[in-house]
N, C-alpha and C positions, 0 to 999 in steps of 0.2 A: 245678104247677111255674111259677115266676116266672123269666123271663129278662130281663136288663137289660144295657144297654151303658153303661159308665161312661167318659166322656171325661175324661181326666186331664191337667191342665196341670202340668208338672214343671219343676223347676230344671234348666236346660240341662246342667249337669255331672252330673246324676243320672239322665238318661233311660234309658240302657242298663241300669245296675244296678237302677234302680227298676222297670223292666219285668219283670225277673226276680223281684224281690221281690213285685210285684203278683201274678204268676202263682202264687206259693207261698201266697197268702192263701186260707184256707178259704172256699169259696163262689165263688172265681174259677175259671172253667173254662178260660179262655184270656186271654192278654195279648199285645198287639201294639204295637210302636212304630210310629207313623204320621206322615205328613206332612199338614199342614193346620191346622185350628183347634185341635187337641189334640195332645199329644205321645205319649200312650199311650191305647189303648182296651182296657178290660177287659170281658170277657164274663162276667157273673155269673149263675149259676143256683142258685136256692135254692127250698125248698119253699113258704115263705110270705113275703108282702110284708114282714112285720115283720123277717125275717131279712135282707132287702135293706138296710134301714136300718142294721142292725148291721154288715154288711160294709162299706158305704160310709163311714158316720160313725165306726164303732167300730174298723175295721181299716185301711181304705185311707187315711183322713185322718191316721192316726197315723204313716204311713211317712214317713221323712225325704225331703224333696224334693217332696212333693205340695203344690202351691200352690193348686189349685182343682179341683173336679170338677163335671161336669154328668151327670145320670143320665137315660137314656132307657129307659122300661119298655116292653117288647114286648107288644103286644096279641095278635098272631097270627103264627105262623111259616109262611113259604112257602118251599118249596125247589123246585128244578127237578123233582125226582121227584114231589112233591105236585102241581105244576101240570100235569105231563104226565098224571098219573092223572086229574085233574079233567077235562081235555079229552077223555079217552078214555071217560068215562061216557056211556052211552047209544049208543055206536057199536057196530056189528055187526062183530065180528072176522072173520067169514067173507067170502071173496072174492066 
């Protein structure tokens, strides 16, 4: 599974509608309107890296109002649950 975060620069008048359209794109798991360097962040989850290129260049870039994108590919996932389990390894649960 490939997970990527796509930072989307959008036309100001399209941000709200575009965030909803981005969320509806096949391969996009979640879409957020954000403050900062980008207007929208899309979380993309696909099976293969080749599919990521299709989602970003073939689908997202075709949406009206998308001005630019930057794609960050995730190497490793860390969650609070995973980190807590990692720190518990090798500990004796008995008092």
